[in-house]
Backbone as CSV, one residue per row, in Angstrom:
resi,resn,N_x,N_y,N_z,CA_x,CA_y,CA_z,C_x,C_y,C_z
1,UNK,144.975,71.556,185.120,143.692,71.696,185.815,143.776,73.402,185.599
2,UNK,144.711,74.073,186.494,144.874,75.698,186.642,144.742,76.112,185.422
3,UNK,145.663,75.145,184.173,145.600,75.991,183.212,144.870,76.194,182.377
4,UNK,144.141,75.140,182.321,142.618,75.164,181.575,141.389,76.430,182.384
5,UNK,141.654,76.585,183.600,140.616,77.713,184.203,141.391,79.043,183.649
6,UNK,142.420,78.864,183.268,143.257,80.173,183.385,142.798,80.320,181.312
7,UNK,143.216,79.556,181.143,142.573,79.570,179.607,140.867,79.843,179.040
8,UNK,140.249,79.002,179.717,138.585,79.310,179.997,138.684,81.135,180.768
9,UNK,139.114,81.853,181.445,138.839,83.003,181.725,139.355,84.033,181.323
10,UNK,140.316,83.949,179.798,140.937,84.467,179.094,140.194,84.603,178.002
11,UNK,139.534,83.130,177.784,138.659,82.937,176.131,137.262,84.043,176.868
12,UNK,136.670,83.792,177.984,135.182,84.320,178.684,135.833,86.530,177.862
13,UNK,137.193,86.628,178.970,137.054,87.922,179.375,137.564,88.344,177.654
14,UNK,137.918,87.623,176.409,138.019,87.677,175.342,136.397,87.867,174.304
15,UNK,135.358,86.945,175.017,134.232,87.089,174.372,133.342,88.194,174.944
16,UNK,134.049,88.406,176.023,132.772,90.119,176.813,133.732,91.037,175.998
17,UNK,134.670,90.971,175.948,135.185,92.348,175.090,134.719,92.314,173.850
18,UNK,134.617,91.289,172.874,134.176,91.392,171.438,132.770,91.591,171.691
19,UNK,132.261,91.313,172.513,130.258,91.227,172.508,130.129,92.939,172.846
20,UNK,130.767,93.596,174.190,130.708,95.036,174.304,131.313,95.777,173.078
21,UNK,132.202,95.048,172.361,132.387,96.080,171.394,131.376,96.018,170.073
22,UNK,130.570,94.623,170.039,129.805,94.687,168.939,128.390,95.118,169.547
23,UNK,128.319,95.862,170.889,127.263,97.235,171.146,127.517,98.135,171.199
24,UNK,128.474,99.215,171.645,128.779,100.100,171.078,128.981,100.580,169.998
25,UNK,129.692,99.642,169.216,130.302,100.487,167.812,129.031,100.887,166.443
26,UNK,127.720,99.891,166.479,127.088,99.980,166.035,126.583,101.303,166.482
27,UNK,126.098,101.505,168.094,125.197,102.411,168.559,126.064,103.989,168.120
28,UNK,127.389,103.756,168.129,127.918,104.991,167.684,127.563,105.087,166.224
29,UNK,127.760,103.900,165.393,127.575,104.718,163.754,126.445,104.988,163.867
30,UNK,125.273,104.215,164.523,124.042,104.749,164.089,123.645,106.241,164.565
31,UNK,124.299,106.865,165.479,124.200,108.519,166.080,125.039,108.824,165.363
32,UNK,126.019,108.424,164.753,126.453,109.366,163.394,125.943,109.965,162.380
33,UNK,125.696,108.242,162.109,124.459,108.215,160.906,123.329,109.122,160.857
34,UNK,122.728,109.384,162.179,121.495,109.828,162.701,121.812,111.594,162.293
35,UNK,123.120,111.653,162.780,123.270,113.074,162.693,123.572,113.466,161.642
36,UNK,124.219,112.897,160.465,124.382,113.062,159.271,123.130,113.110,158.505
37,UNK,122.073,112.750,158.741,120.444,112.909,158.098,119.910,114.086,158.340
38,UNK,119.913,114.561,159.357,119.553,115.561,160.054,120.373,117.116,159.372
39,UNK,121.942,116.632,159.455,122.391,117.870,158.851,121.547,118.584,157.661
40,UNK,121.681,120.020,157.906,121.479,120.772,156.717,122.466,121.920,156.120
41,UNK,122.386,122.099,154.865,123.184,122.995,154.083,122.062,123.629,153.651
42,UNK,122.133,125.148,153.394,121.083,126.235,152.612,122.421,127.659,152.887
43,UNK,121.301,128.076,151.599,122.349,129.089,151.311,120.857,130.655,151.258
44,UNK,121.845,131.288,152.197,120.718,132.584,152.764,120.883,133.357,151.986
45,UNK,120.236,134.550,151.803,119.871,135.854,151.462,121.228,136.574,150.820
46,UNK,121.823,136.587,151.789,123.605,137.225,151.886,124.424,136.203,150.501
47,UNK,123.948,135.115,150.572,124.736,134.082,149.416,125.929,133.268,150.273
48,UNK,125.576,133.394,151.762,126.368,132.343,152.119,126.030,131.301,152.675
49,UNK,126.708,130.230,152.106,126.027,128.716,152.640,126.487,128.427,154.095
50,UNK,125.278,127.691,154.600,125.211,127.814,156.538,124.927,126.435,156.010
51,UNK,126.114,125.627,157.042,125.481,124.251,158.141,125.018,124.143,159.273
52,UNK,124.243,123.701,159.294,123.513,123.061,160.938,123.187,121.614,160.661
53,UNK,123.708,121.455,161.775,123.563,120.157,162.290,122.416,119.238,162.278
54,UNK,121.217,120.309,162.369,120.198,119.792,161.762,118.949,120.894,161.962
55,UNK,117.944,120.552,162.415,116.409,121.598,162.555,116.930,122.373,163.590
56,UNK,117.173,124.021,163.602,117.558,124.536,164.548,116.412,124.730,165.564
57,UNK,116.373,124.577,166.758,115.320,125.086,167.882,115.436,126.089,168.700
58,UNK,116.968,126.277,168.875,116.903,127.441,169.864,117.304,128.654,169.176
59,UNK,116.498,129.689,168.514,116.589,130.910,167.487,116.468,131.974,168.502
60,UNK,117.565,132.941,168.069,117.535,134.203,167.664,116.975,134.684,166.210
61,UNK,116.100,135.999,166.751,115.461,136.808,165.842,116.136,138.214,165.796
62,UNK,116.606,138.939,164.779,117.015,140.043,165.568,116.443,141.340,164.448
63,UNK,115.535,140.862,163.710,114.015,141.763,163.113,113.034,141.404,163.129
64,UNK,111.815,142.084,163.466,110.629,141.484,164.212,110.186,140.714,162.247
65,UNK,109.963,141.269,161.217,109.594,140.388,160.180,110.156,138.897,160.610
66,UNK,111.453,138.689,160.825,111.755,137.392,161.006,111.199,136.629,162.072
67,UNK,111.205,137.636,163.365,110.618,136.800,164.364,109.123,135.905,164.115
68,UNK,108.406,137.642,163.716,106.862,137.217,163.484,106.566,135.583,162.427
69,UNK,107.736,135.457,161.422,107.449,134.206,160.618,108.289,133.143,161.409
70,UNK,109.271,132.735,162.347,109.473,132.266,163.491,108.079,131.941,163.979
71,UNK,107.519,132.323,164.914,106.268,132.466,165.759,105.238,131.608,164.867
72,UNK,105.024,131.902,163.471,103.880,131.745,162.808,104.398,130.131,162.190
73,UNK,106.008,129.365,162.478,106.122,128.160,161.840,106.037,127.630,162.775
74,UNK,105.661,128.209,164.318,105.604,127.097,165.619,107.165,127.242,166.101
75,UNK,107.853,128.190,166.052,109.227,128.137,166.925,109.236,129.413,167.686
76,UNK,109.276,129.287,168.787,109.525,130.202,169.939,110.640,130.383,170.293
77,UNK,111.089,132.126,169.535,112.526,132.675,169.653,112.620,132.624,170.591
78,UNK,114.219,132.259,171.280,114.861,132.450,172.579,115.455,133.970,173.182
79,UNK,115.433,134.672,171.414,115.850,135.899,171.788,115.532,136.631,170.661
80,UNK,114.918,138.218,170.930,113.785,138.955,170.416,114.470,140.365,170.347
81,UNK,114.808,141.337,169.429,115.222,142.707,169.529,114.159,143.242,169.678
82,UNK,113.971,144.444,170.757,113.248,145.372,171.353,111.410,144.614,171.269
83,UNK,111.995,143.824,171.998,110.638,143.033,172.642,109.407,143.759,172.793
84,UNK,109.531,144.858,173.596,108.744,145.585,173.822,107.723,146.025,172.535
85,UNK,108.824,146.486,171.427,108.300,147.251,170.397,107.337,146.257,169.545
86,UNK,107.699,144.800,169.572,107.144,143.653,168.708,105.994,143.689,169.254
87,UNK,105.605,143.751,170.583,104.261,143.274,171.156,103.482,144.811,170.996
88,UNK,104.066,146.070,170.504,103.050,146.976,170.202,103.028,146.773,169.040
89,UNK,103.818,146.887,168.094,103.517,146.379,166.329,102.929,145.320,165.902
90,UNK,103.013,144.473,166.489,102.568,142.943,166.290,101.620,142.384,166.830
91,UNK,100.675,142.774,166.817,99.321,141.369,167.591,99.067,140.587,166.762
92,UNK,99.481,140.745,165.886,98.939,139.565,164.845,99.241,138.182,164.917
93,UNK,100.251,138.302,165.519,101.402,137.107,165.816,102.225,137.434,166.721
94,UNK,101.346,137.327,167.907,102.048,137.321,169.281,102.747,136.679,169.438
95,UNK,103.499,136.950,170.594,104.908,136.258,171.169,104.258,135.134,172.016
96,UNK,104.314,133.657,171.846,103.914,132.781,172.731,104.588,132.720,174.149
97,UNK,106.064,133.392,174.269,106.388,133.006,175.003,107.580,133.701,175.313
98,UNK,108.058,134.518,176.639,108.801,135.858,177.035,110.703,135.398,176.648
99,UNK,110.566,135.935,175.433,111.887,135.562,174.703,113.255,136.988,175.781
100,UNK,114.327,136.387,175.646,115.260,137.732,176.529,115.464,138.360,174.976
101,UNK,114.784,139.941,175.504,115.295,141.140,174.796,116.954,141.276,174.210
102,UNK,116.826,141.026,173.356,118.483,140.894,172.349,119.425,142.225,172.700
103,UNK,117.995,143.186,172.986,118.263,145.196,172.241,117.906,145.476,171.310
104,UNK,118.041,146.927,170.468,117.425,147.422,169.781,117.616,145.924,168.023
105,UNK,116.781,146.534,167.124,116.718,145.722,165.781,118.290,146.175,165.166
106,UNK,118.449,147.341,165.359,119.753,147.545,164.465,121.403,147.590,165.038
107,UNK,120.922,147.525,166.318,122.037,147.129,167.408,122.235,145.926,168.461
108,UNK,122.122,144.717,168.161,121.423,143.626,168.981,123.124,143.747,170.189
109,UNK,122.671,143.180,171.112,123.764,142.792,172.242,124.599,141.699,172.237
110,UNK,125.504,141.872,171.370,126.200,140.322,171.353,126.450,139.645,172.013
111,UNK,126.729,140.244,173.539,126.684,139.268,175.208,125.215,138.550,175.169
112,UNK,124.622,139.598,174.782,123.292,138.903,175.731,122.756,137.512,174.548
113,UNK,122.964,137.734,173.219,122.924,136.838,172.329,123.778,135.481,172.735
114,UNK,125.363,135.787,173.136,126.389,134.623,173.320,125.687,133.756,174.500
115,UNK,125.122,134.420,175.895,124.558,134.156,176.740,123.211,132.903,176.515
116,UNK,122.641,133.227,175.727,121.561,132.554,175.080,122.024,130.833,174.383
117,UNK,123.012,131.057,174.225,123.840,130.075,173.391,123.000,129.494,172.267
118,UNK,122.322,130.079,171.378,121.747,129.459,170.545,122.276,128.813,169.708
119,UNK,121.271,127.783,168.378,121.863,127.016,167.892,122.106,127.651,166.333
120,UNK,121.006,128.645,166.179,120.737,129.676,165.187,120.553,131.021,165.298
121,UNK,120.862,131.965,164.410,120.549,133.295,164.614,120.086,133.626,163.026
122,UNK,118.420,134.035,163.145,117.962,134.835,162.199,118.172,136.234,161.864
123,UNK,119.186,136.816,161.107,119.011,137.949,160.661,118.732,138.712,159.825
124,UNK,118.441,140.088,159.807,118.046,140.851,158.656,119.374,140.776,157.329
125,UNK,119.073,141.055,156.608,120.533,141.717,155.334,120.853,143.363,155.959
126,UNK,119.557,143.805,156.906,119.551,145.287,156.902,120.659,145.327,157.775
127,UNK,120.990,144.705,158.746,122.152,144.650,159.725,123.342,144.792,159.387
128,UNK,123.978,145.787,160.027,125.368,146.041,159.179,126.268,144.681,159.072
129,UNK,127.312,144.365,158.113,127.665,143.282,157.590,128.680,142.933,159.464
130,UNK,129.256,144.536,160.002,130.215,143.649,160.964,129.461,143.298,162.200
131,UNK,128.426,143.381,162.099,127.340,142.803,163.581,127.225,141.768,162.882
132,UNK,126.471,141.093,161.925,126.615,139.736,161.679,127.883,139.276,161.816
133,UNK,128.879,139.850,160.953,130.262,138.909,161.083,130.589,138.425,162.499
134,UNK,130.126,139.683,163.604,130.437,139.539,164.975,129.519,138.180,165.854
135,UNK,127.773,138.102,164.888,126.907,137.244,165.593,127.688,135.540,164.669
136,UNK,128.505,135.821,163.782,129.167,134.534,163.661,129.943,133.983,164.066
137,UNK,130.564,134.054,165.427,131.190,134.515,166.323,130.446,133.245,166.947
138,UNK,129.452,133.638,167.338,128.682,132.989,168.338,128.042,131.652,168.202
139,UNK,126.995,131.841,166.411,125.970,130.906,166.200,125.993,131.220,165.031
140,UNK,126.101,129.561,164.025,125.486,129.978,162.697,124.331,130.728,162.354
141,UNK,124.304,131.729,161.273,123.656,133.165,160.867,122.971,132.704,159.479
142,UNK,121.581,132.618,159.707,121.354,132.862,158.214,120.609,134.341,157.756
143,UNK,121.018,135.092,157.395,120.879,136.798,156.865,119.361,136.041,155.948
144,UNK,118.098,137.055,156.284,117.105,137.035,155.143,116.999,138.864,154.377
145,UNK,116.321,138.974,153.538,116.097,139.851,153.157,114.786,140.054,153.612
146,UNK,114.532,141.034,154.488,113.391,141.589,154.828,112.292,141.819,153.990
147,UNK,112.777,142.666,153.076,111.629,143.094,151.945,112.662,143.164,150.436
148,UNK,111.446,143.255,149.770,111.911,143.589,148.050,110.691,143.972,147.254
149,UNK,110.860,145.258,147.088,110.290,146.014,146.548,109.835,145.179,145.048
150,UNK,110.790,144.634,144.222,110.235,144.136,142.754,109.201,142.772,143.088
151,UNK,109.602,142.120,144.137,108.349,141.060,144.364,108.168,140.956,146.067
152,UNK,107.400,142.082,146.354,107.191,141.943,147.867,106.342,140.551,148.531
153,UNK,105.407,140.202,147.877,105.034,138.886,147.966,105.710,137.342,147.586
154,UNK,106.621,137.719,146.616,107.563,136.340,146.637,108.834,136.307,147.699
155,UNK,108.925,137.834,148.125,109.928,137.636,149.125,109.772,137.225,149.923
156,UNK,108.417,137.272,150.251,107.758,137.268,151.925,107.818,135.766,151.801
157,UNK,107.688,135.038,150.890,107.404,133.642,150.754,108.858,132.964,150.992
158,UNK,109.405,133.351,150.090,110.746,133.212,149.788,111.393,132.945,151.829
159,UNK,111.171,134.257,152.082,112.113,134.335,153.330,111.535,132.964,154.712
160,UNK,109.930,132.753,153.980,109.138,132.031,155.136,109.724,130.564,154.494
161,UNK,110.460,130.058,152.896,110.713,128.699,152.883,111.973,128.580,153.195
162,UNK,112.613,129.913,153.702,114.484,129.730,154.196,114.282,129.417,155.600
163,UNK,113.647,130.039,155.897,113.753,129.690,157.397,113.241,128.507,157.932
164,UNK,111.975,128.320,157.279,111.254,126.747,157.804,112.026,125.840,157.518
165,UNK,112.935,125.846,156.148,114.051,124.695,156.217,115.258,125.044,157.193
166,UNK,115.458,126.049,157.400,116.532,125.896,158.919,115.744,125.096,160.239
167,UNK,114.602,125.440,160.224,114.048,125.143,161.523,113.410,123.885,161.008
168,UNK,113.361,123.334,160.077,112.389,121.944,159.702,110.845,122.043,160.215
169,UNK,110.141,123.439,159.407,109.174,123.308,159.714,108.203,123.648,158.072
170,UNK,108.935,123.095,157.175,108.635,123.417,155.709,106.914,122.425,155.558
171,UNK,106.475,121.873,156.076,105.018,121.521,156.146,104.143,123.002,156.267
172,UNK,104.537,123.180,157.859,103.788,124.232,158.183,103.694,125.735,157.442
173,UNK,104.928,125.278,156.786,105.103,126.647,155.987,104.122,126.185,154.441
174,UNK,104.293,125.262,153.958,103.349,124.738,153.069,101.749,125.463,153.719
175,UNK,101.742,124.628,154.957,99.907,125.303,155.284,99.828,126.842,155.157
176,UNK,100.815,127.604,156.121,100.575,129.194,156.208,100.357,129.525,154.722
177,UNK,100.622,129.422,153.384,101.004,129.571,151.878,99.849,130.157,151.501
178,UNK,99.466,128.488,151.883,98.160,127.965,151.328,96.771,129.154,152.105
179,UNK,96.826,129.100,153.520,95.607,129.635,154.083,95.916,131.022,153.044
180,UNK,97.398,131.656,153.179,97.310,133.088,152.728,96.663,133.168,151.629
181,UNK,96.652,132.335,150.258,96.182,132.062,149.139,94.658,132.187,149.175
182,UNK,93.941,131.455,150.309,92.998,131.520,150.401,92.526,133.005,150.713
183,UNK,93.067,133.294,151.671,92.305,134.660,152.389,92.619,135.660,151.347
184,UNK,93.334,135.905,150.780,93.495,136.806,149.474,92.450,136.809,148.502
185,UNK,92.337,135.289,148.474,91.561,135.173,147.345,89.781,135.775,147.865
186,UNK,89.602,135.015,149.455,88.140,135.519,149.613,88.058,136.747,150.104
187,UNK,89.017,137.445,150.014,88.733,138.932,150.389,88.626,140.199,149.204
188,UNK,89.398,139.015,147.882,89.365,139.924,146.756,87.825,139.977,146.310
189,UNK,86.986,138.557,146.410,85.977,138.573,146.417,84.877,139.417,147.113
190,UNK,85.085,139.205,148.062,83.864,140.355,149.363,84.309,141.871,148.709
191,UNK,85.221,142.215,148.300,85.719,143.477,147.844,85.030,144.000,146.449
192,UNK,85.081,142.527,145.418,83.853,142.510,144.183,82.600,142.706,144.522
193,UNK,82.314,141.930,145.464,80.763,141.668,145.100,80.576,143.222,145.818
194,UNK,80.743,143.771,146.539,80.713,145.203,147.290,80.975,146.275,146.181
195,UNK,81.501,146.024,145.052,81.678,146.719,143.588,82.977,147.631,143.837
196,UNK,83.992,147.031,144.596,85.030,148.135,144.972,86.122,147.708,143.913
197,UNK,86.134,146.346,142.790,87.037,146.274,141.969,87.427,147.343,141.349
198,UNK,88.695,147.422,141.557,89.763,148.456,140.712,89.297,149.850,141.878
199,UNK,89.134,149.928,142.762,88.440,151.419,143.727,89.889,151.863,144.191
200,UNK,90.046,152.918,143.727,91.137,153.454,144.288,91.355,153.927,146.019
201,UNK,92.583,153.724,146.234,93.168,152.879,147.179,94.380,153.704,147.430
202,UNK,94.703,153.930,148.909,95.916,155.054,148.935,95.797,154.785,150.710
203,UNK,97.075,153.155,150.782,97.536,152.958,152.352,98.677,153.621,152.776
204,UNK,98.877,154.406,153.859,100.153,155.182,154.221,100.132,154.892,155.955
205,UNK,101.120,155.512,156.713,101.171,155.813,157.768,102.204,156.845,158.139
206,UNK,102.346,157.540,159.169,102.275,158.739,159.441,103.244,158.695,160.749
207,UNK,103.811,159.992,160.681,104.729,160.281,162.274,104.682,161.678,162.385
208,UNK,104.790,161.817,163.752,104.252,163.689,164.028,105.682,163.640,165.373
209,UNK,106.823,164.198,164.626,108.301,163.947,165.316,108.469,165.788,165.621
210,UNK,108.842,166.173,166.512,108.823,167.545,166.778,108.415,168.449,166.392
211,UNK,106.780,168.371,166.143,105.782,168.793,165.466,105.782,169.066,163.764
212,UNK,106.572,168.097,163.252,106.944,167.843,162.127,105.995,166.751,161.335
213,UNK,105.189,166.689,160.754,104.316,165.871,159.931,104.860,164.990,158.828
214,UNK,105.152,163.838,159.347,105.945,163.210,157.476,104.730,162.114,157.162
215,UNK,104.676,161.786,156.568,103.636,160.851,156.086,104.586,159.943,154.858
216,UNK,104.620,158.276,155.255,104.967,156.992,154.477,103.694,156.609,153.532
217,UNK,103.795,156.890,152.364,102.982,156.228,151.050,103.867,154.816,151.112
218,UNK,102.879,154.022,150.514,103.003,152.519,150.526,102.524,151.922,148.989
219,UNK,103.344,151.987,148.415,103.277,151.721,146.829,103.479,150.637,146.535
220,UNK,103.299,150.324,145.233,102.788,149.187,145.038,104.213,147.821,145.030
221,UNK,105.510,148.988,145.569,106.178,147.870,145.964,106.116,147.499,147.163
222,UNK,105.447,148.197,148.074,105.399,147.549,149.308,104.976,146.110,149.462
223,UNK,104.993,145.691,150.809,103.805,144.145,151.245,102.432,144.695,150.755
224,UNK,102.059,145.560,151.435,100.853,146.089,151.554,100.086,146.451,150.791
225,UNK,100.616,147.345,149.642,100.793,147.664,148.363,100.397,146.531,147.495
226,UNK,101.321,145.434,147.963,101.039,144.189,146.804,99.683,143.498,147.075
227,UNK,99.536,143.086,148.621,98.356,142.653,148.838,97.006,143.966,148.493
228,UNK,96.940,144.854,148.511,96.535,145.847,147.730,95.764,145.331,146.511
229,UNK,96.780,145.288,145.524,96.697,145.056,144.108,95.598,143.696,143.763
230,UNK,96.076,142.620,144.705,95.960,141.410,145.056,94.359,141.299,145.313
231,UNK,94.200,142.102,146.138,92.608,142.227,146.332,91.462,142.936,145.053
232,UNK,92.710,143.431,144.471,91.663,144.240,143.116,91.725,145.852,143.358
233,UNK,92.199,145.767,144.237,92.729,147.488,144.498,93.221,148.356,143.862
234,UNK,93.379,149.639,143.512,93.937,150.060,142.500,95.099,151.172,143.359
235,UNK,96.194,151.256,143.353,97.017,151.742,144.298,96.873,153.092,143.625
236,UNK,96.559,154.068,144.225,96.303,155.530,144.102,97.893,156.845,144.015
237,UNK,99.055,155.715,144.951,100.010,156.526,144.657,100.922,157.070,143.929
238,UNK,101.304,157.914,143.637,102.089,158.030,141.973,103.586,158.371,142.756
239,UNK,103.741,158.402,143.773,105.694,158.967,144.332,106.024,157.586,144.113
240,UNK,106.971,157.561,144.457,108.489,156.412,143.984,108.564,155.777,145.391
241,UNK,108.333,154.939,145.544,108.888,153.949,146.941,110.801,153.764,146.814
242,UNK,111.078,153.123,147.824,112.633,152.409,147.336,112.652,151.716,147.189
243,UNK,113.562,151.012,147.050,113.510,149.529,146.270,113.994,148.157,146.913
244,UNK,113.725,148.760,148.449,113.357,147.597,149.356,111.973,147.480,150.125
245,UNK,111.726,148.378,150.677,110.226,148.269,151.390,109.434,149.030,150.451
246,UNK,109.299,149.816,149.556,108.680,150.258,148.553,107.681,151.780,149.368
247,UNK,108.342,152.029,149.999,107.362,153.512,150.856,108.018,154.516,150.149
248,UNK,107.474,155.638,149.887,107.922,156.679,149.872,107.345,157.758,150.324
249,UNK,107.823,159.056,150.400,108.013,160.065,151.394,106.977,161.282,150.845
250,UNK,106.131,161.841,151.817,105.467,163.286,151.295,105.138,163.722,152.524
251,UNK,104.104,164.758,152.389,103.817,165.679,153.700,102.031,165.803,153.284
252,UNK,101.485,166.712,154.266,100.035,166.650,154.194,99.842,167.683,152.396
253,UNK,100.851,168.469,151.771,100.709,169.127,150.918,100.355,167.675,149.969
254,UNK,101.529,166.534,149.762,101.534,165.624,148.956,99.782,165.249,149.068
255,UNK,99.170,165.140,149.804,98.238,163.864,149.862,96.867,164.688,148.792
256,UNK,97.958,166.297,148.188,96.540,166.497,147.392,96.826,166.115,145.946
257,UNK,97.585,165.203,146.081,97.518,165.072,144.574,96.731,163.774,144.618
258,UNK,96.272,163.317,145.108,95.384,161.945,145.732,94.141,161.956,144.732
259,UNK,93.748,161.024,144.450,92.588,161.252,143.025,91.195,161.327,144.579
260,UNK,90.326,162.685,143.822,89.132,163.159,144.626,88.358,161.232,144.911
261,UNK,88.385,160.848,144.291,87.219,159.218,145.394,88.374,158.497,145.858
262,UNK,89.694,159.027,146.390,90.182,157.244,146.682,90.244,157.722,148.195
263,UNK,89.758,156.111,148.461,89.926,156.009,150.224,91.177,155.669,150.992
264,UNK,91.342,156.367,151.808,92.399,156.698,152.280,92.424,156.069,153.568
265,UNK,93.883,154.460,153.928,93.315,154.228,154.840,95.098,154.263,155.394
266,UNK,95.285,154.047,157.080,96.386,154.027,157.907,96.286,152.997,159.059
267,UNK,97.555,152.679,159.067,97.934,152.157,160.621,98.458,153.131,161.822
268,UNK,97.853,153.679,162.645,98.653,154.262,163.637,98.988,152.869,164.853
269,UNK,99.463,153.298,165.715,99.357,153.244,167.526,98.952,153.581,168.414
270,UNK,98.050,153.834,169.672,97.903,154.112,170.481,99.194,153.900,171.440
271,UNK,99.906,153.119,171.161,101.136,153.126,171.735,102.998,153.528,171.761
272,UNK,102.530,154.257,170.475,103.305,155.266,169.900,102.742,156.515,169.545
273,UNK,102.883,157.705,171.329,102.154,158.646,170.487,102.599,159.842,169.047
274,UNK,103.479,159.323,168.561,104.122,159.667,167.472,103.886,158.991,166.528
275,UNK,102.971,158.051,166.533,102.482,157.197,165.365,100.950,157.578,164.874
276,UNK,100.123,158.985,165.160,98.824,158.886,165.178,98.441,160.429,164.427
277,UNK,99.548,161.098,163.388,99.520,162.368,163.326,97.722,162.718,162.607
278,UNK,97.109,161.309,162.027,95.687,161.860,161.180,94.708,162.707,162.016
279,UNK,95.201,161.931,163.543,94.054,162.158,164.524,93.952,162.903,165.517
280,UNK,95.935,163.245,165.652,96.917,164.805,166.147,96.875,165.905,165.538
281,UNK,97.788,165.653,164.728,98.495,167.145,164.433,97.564,167.244,163.262
282,UNK,97.229,166.554,162.442,96.639,167.144,161.558,94.811,167.187,161.276
283,UNK,94.682,167.142,162.714,92.805,166.839,163.119,92.145,168.465,162.756
284,UNK,93.242,169.790,162.799,93.160,170.883,162.288,93.805,171.300,161.160
285,UNK,94.339,170.664,160.699,95.618,171.092,159.577,94.364,171.795,158.485
286,UNK,94.586,172.646,158.083,93.406,173.221,156.765,93.531,172.547,155.613
287,UNK,94.844,172.372,155.156,94.946,171.167,153.843,94.546,169.818,154.349
288,UNK,94.315,169.215,155.270,94.073,168.052,155.843,92.550,168.232,155.653
289,UNK,91.771,169.225,156.349,90.397,168.965,156.274,89.720,168.993,154.963
290,UNK,90.955,169.999,154.103,89.779,170.389,152.696,89.992,169.161,151.732
291,UNK,90.959,168.228,152.387,90.889,167.081,150.773,89.574,166.177,150.883
292,UNK,89.478,166.028,149.520,87.520,165.636,149.079,87.259,164.194,150.134
293,UNK,88.790,163.510,150.207,88.818,162.045,150.806,88.073,162.131,152.343
294,UNK,88.325,163.393,152.751,88.217,163.586,153.715,87.142,164.560,154.357
295,UNK,86.953,164.614,153.706,85.650,165.561,153.790,84.432,164.668,153.462
296,UNK,84.537,163.608,152.421,83.575,162.410,152.768,83.566,161.357,153.169
297,UNK,84.524,161.779,154.627,84.436,160.547,155.356,85.497,159.403,155.025
298,UNK,86.037,159.231,153.958,86.981,157.767,153.345,87.909,158.123,154.015
299,UNK,88.609,158.168,155.257,89.662,157.958,155.475,89.711,156.934,156.728
300,UNK,90.111,155.944,156.674,89.940,154.766,157.771,90.838,154.208,158.381
301,UNK,90.664,154.273,159.367,92.149,153.729,160.246,91.657,152.222,160.496
302,UNK,92.633,151.842,160.240,92.671,149.875,160.451,93.107,149.621,162.190
303,UNK,92.910,148.788,162.235,92.809,148.364,163.628,94.761,148.202,163.936
304,UNK,95.476,148.655,165.032,96.457,148.868,166.001,96.746,147.334,165.808
305,UNK,98.507,146.684,165.420,98.702,145.484,166.279,99.097,144.868,164.606
306,UNK,98.734,145.203,163.652,99.108,144.604,162.293,100.401,145.209,161.587
307,UNK,101.911,144.469,161.906,103.091,144.437,161.224,102.587,145.079,159.955
308,UNK,103.365,146.580,159.525,103.075,146.559,158.110,104.093,145.470,157.446
309,UNK,104.907,145.244,157.729,106.312,144.680,157.494,106.402,143.048,157.770
310,UNK,105.324,142.709,158.310,105.224,141.091,158.655,105.293,140.006,157.861
311,UNK,104.823,139.107,158.148,104.316,138.109,156.964,103.153,137.388,156.699
312,UNK,102.884,136.098,156.517,101.507,135.918,156.271,100.465,136.271,157.361
313,UNK,100.884,135.872,158.545,100.157,136.324,159.990,99.676,137.574,159.654
314,UNK,100.326,138.503,159.542,99.857,140.121,159.982,99.092,139.922,158.120
315,UNK,99.805,139.682,157.465,98.482,140.228,156.358,97.389,139.720,156.037
316,UNK,96.882,138.363,156.603,95.770,137.321,156.446,94.853,138.999,157.602
317,UNK,95.608,139.101,158.618,94.635,140.035,159.681,94.299,141.517,158.854
318,UNK,95.666,141.923,157.838,95.283,143.424,157.339,94.137,142.945,155.997
319,UNK,94.054,141.993,155.435,92.754,141.851,154.656,91.511,142.033,155.034
320,UNK,91.375,141.078,156.128,90.025,141.232,157.015,90.030,142.224,156.960
321,UNK,90.809,143.272,158.099,90.823,144.590,158.281,90.153,145.164,157.045
322,UNK,90.738,145.501,156.430,90.424,146.329,154.696,89.258,145.612,154.133
323,UNK,88.806,145.071,154.156,87.611,144.539,153.836,86.033,145.009,154.845
324,UNK,86.832,144.522,156.028,85.342,144.915,157.156,85.027,146.484,156.921
325,UNK,86.662,147.478,156.930,86.240,148.693,156.657,85.864,149.181,155.806
326,UNK,86.113,148.641,154.318,85.858,149.311,152.915,84.290,149.068,152.819
327,UNK,83.542,147.658,153.559,82.565,147.323,152.782,81.474,147.422,154.446
328,UNK,81.776,148.112,155.286,80.892,148.214,156.412,79.806,149.347,156.241
């Protein structure tokens, strides 16, 4: 009898063991399969192949362009470079959380980023290669080319798609692109209806540093220059822009080369005293006050907080501002 009990106990134990194995191994397999399904492999702007375990949720942004795209896609970054500066210059797509300030855009703090334990760092190709290499020791990194003068709008869209792929937000990206195209079409129609199709237009920003005023023309290679042309405006700048941001350089004398009938627009910022020379240092400048478009009152200050190097959110706000200002 004892032998029967022992035999039965051994059989029961074996059965339980088999049952136990039957419930855990498939679960482990399912988890592994699910993880495999979520895995993402993409190639960034630097040509680096980046592998992620799944859509990134805990993301750090080292440049405002990329930060704006993240927020627009519904991803609130846990770390942002120069948070105060972003809040000052990019009010079109405001931060919805309180991210950790990781330092300056050019020199982010590796220790601060490491402490955040991000599952992705979105960096600009403007960042020095040595800094990117250090970041890769902390977390996966995708490099994004913040601007490209050969196709500014195409570059913006490409960046949006890349970040959306890394964060699992491609549907949101599609909506943003569709809304932006609609905004451009509506803006172009509004200007055409006002008789402004083909109007000479010059956008710039300027800085007054140590009593030295410098002006940056936004050529056709700039993001705003490309938007202006989509709106049907003619870019009046003849200076050459750089290969990335399409920005030129000039001074107040350089403005005398603009057509007499040009409409001149700029964005300054009350939060940055050096960024408003047109109402500051130039207000009593004889060259500035003698310019035909200044005399005609065709100098238009657009609202603060539209980031000139942002994404669809900033550019939609820009379209609204230009249309409102030129048609009022």
